[in-house]
N, C-alpha and C positions, 0 to 999 in steps of 0.2 A: 504494499498501500503505499502511495507517494507522502512524502511529508508536505501536512498543510501550511499553504502560506495564507493565514486567517488573520487578519487583524482584530475585526468586532465579531465576538462569538458570542451565538445564544446556550446556553447549555440548561437542560431539561433534567428535572431528576424526579423520579416516581416516586411512589409512596413506598415500595419496595425498597427501594433505597435506605429512604430517610426512619423506618420505625420497622420494628422485632413483630414475628407474628401476633404476640399478645397487643399490641398497638403502643407501645413505648416507644421511646425514639432512639433512636440507635445511633448512642453520640458519638460512638467510634467513626462512623461511617460520617455522619455531621461533620466532625472535625476534621476526617481528613478531604472530604469535600471542600471545608472553609481554607486548608491550608494549602490544596491546592489551587484553587480561584486566586485566590490573595498574591500567589506566586507569580499566576500570569498576569495580572495586572501588576506587579513589581517590574516583567519582564517588557510592560508597554502594550500590551491587549486592553483592548475593552472590552469586559464583559457583562453578561446581563443572566440572573439564575432565574429560571422558571421551576417553582417548588411546589411539587402538589404534596399532602399530608395532614392539610388541615383537617378535613374531616376524621380520618386518620386518627391524629393525633387527639383530638376533642372527645371519638370514643372510647381513649383507652384514659383519661384523665378524667371522663364523668364515669367510666367502670360500664360501659355498655358493650354489649355481646355482638351487636348486629346494628345494622345501621338503622336511624328510624323509618318509620313509613310516610312519615307526613311532613311537607315542606318544610312548614316554621321549626319542627325540630329538628330537621338536618342540618336550618338556618343557624340554630345555634347552636348545636355542635360545633359547625364550623367556624362559628366566630370564636368559640372559647378554644378551641385547635389552633388559630391562625395567630393569637395573640400567643400562645405556648410555642409554637414553631419561631417566630420572631423573636421572641425573646432569647432563644439557644442560640439561633442566628446570631444574634447582637452580641451574646458574649461569646461565642467562637471566635468569630470574626477579630472582633476587637484584641483576642489575644495575640493577633498577626497582624495588628495595626491596622485593619483592612476596615472603611466605613463602609454602610449600607444605606441602602433606602428602600422603601417598600412601594410597588404600584399593584392597587388591585382593579383589574379590568371585568367590564361586561363587553356584550359584544355590541351593543349601541354604542358605548363610549368609542369604539374602533370605527362604526360604521358610519357615524355621523361626522362631517368636515371640520368645524369647529371644534369638538370635542377632544377630536384624533389628533388635529395638528397641536391642540394643546398637551397633550398625552406625550407626542413627539417631541417636542419640546423640553417635556420634562425628562426624558429618555436622555438629549442631548447635553441637556446642561449634568445630568448625574455623572454623564460618561465623562463629559469633560474632566470634570473635577476629580474622575480616578474613584468615583463613588460604584459599587456595585448595584446596581437595583433589582431587588428579589421581585417576582412578579409573578400572580395566581388570580385564577378567576376569583371575582368576589362574590364567593358562594353564599357569604350570608343578607345577599341582597336578590342575587338572580334567583328567577323560578323556572320549572319546567315546564309551566305552562305557556312562558311566555316567550319558548326556546328560540324563536327566529329572532326576537327581538332581544333578548338578555344574555343568551347563554351562549359558549361557546361547545359547551356538551365535554371536552376532555380538554388536558392540559398539554396533550402529544400536538393537537392542531393548533393551540393556541399560542405553542411556542414557534410554530412554525410562522403564524401569521402577525406576532412579533418579530422574528428576525426577519421575515419580508418587509414589513413595516419600517423599520430602523434601518433596512439596508447591510443587514449582518452577512458578512463573509460565507457564515458556516453554521449549522447548528449541529449539537452534540447533545445527543438523547441518549442518557442513561437510564436503562431496564433493568430487567431479570430475568433477562435472556440475552445471550454472546451475541444475538444479530439476528439477519435473516435468513429463513432455513429454505430451502428446496419442498420441504414439507414439516407438519408440526414434530419436531424434535420431541416433546413430551409422551407424544405417541407411538412414534417410529423410530428405531434404534440407526437405522440408514440414511437419517436427516444429513443433508450436507449443508455448511454454512455455506454461503454466497457472501464472498467477497467486496464485488462490485456490481451495482445495480446501473444502470444508465437511463432506463428509464423505466416509466410504473404503467403497465398495461391491465387489462382485464384478465390475463393469463398471471400477472403477479400477484393479483387479489385473489385470484382461486388458489392458488398455492397456502395463501393465508387463511383460507376459508372463504370467501366470496367477498366481494365491495358490501353487499348486506347485512353481512352479519354481524351481529354488537360486538362479542367478544374474539371470534375468529381464534387464531393460535395466540392465547395469551393476550390480548389485547393486540394484535399484531396490525390490525385492518387498521386501526388513529393513527398508527405510527407509518403506515404505507400511505396516510392521506396527507400526513405532515412531509413527508417525503415528495410526495407530490406535489404540495404546494411549493416547495424548493425548487423542485427539477423546474417548474414553468418559472419561475423567477431567476432560474440560469445560476442556482447560487448549491453549495454541496450539505448534506447532511451524513452525518455519521451517527450509528447505531451501536452500541456496545452493554455490557456487562457493568453496570454500576456498582458491582457489591464493595468493590476495591476505588473509590471516585480518583484517585491518585494516576488510573487508566487513562485519564483525560492528557497528562504529560505524553506517555506511549503513543496516544493515537496520534495528536499534533505532530510526533516525530515522524511519524510513520511508519510504525508498529504493524504488522499486519493483524490488527485486531476487531472482531466487528463487521460490520457492514460498510462501505462507503457508498451512501447514493450520490449520482453525481453524472451529468450528462456527458457527452462526447465534446472533445475540446473543439 
């Protein structure tokens, strides 16, 4: 895999990277993530972090064993979890002398020209000051019934929308899977990791279970949709396992890990 010559990078981390199965924060992974991203800023990179985990952390804090059914309850859980998540980020980033800011988005903010420009201005000024914006969907106010107006639906696509909007060079997506396979590796022992994908076709989606499925192969459908957004914008996306977030250093150096989604030159 080629070395990535990217200055402005969006990094998306999923709940599986940030939390244990019991809902408690994976402090070791978070510390490693904060160390890595702080190091990249010190190298002159412009870093945006799109972080899931608010509802997962909220469930753990409130000792709930499953996600509530009602939207108001889900919003309350997200509110509690987001506060705790940002507190931990603030603590760990400060250890490495890195300043952070928070940006919570809903779809309407990005869709309407005035609010979109205001958000972009915020991103630009934070990055100019070497501050890492930490982005999440504003789950505490976005509602499912207004899906097409407020919700992005998942942070995979949100990260790609943000990367496209701020003209990032690269999106790195850290997940609980090593990359994109020719078939579901959780079901097929002979599944083969695909190191490079140059276009997203219907055949690509079929390998992940079909475009119309909600879950596909462990959430792979939403990752392919994110890759599709990046490829259409003539940008690149890397998908890799986020168990050890310092993998980002290796990915940028060109170590053959994960899957690179990038069009032909």
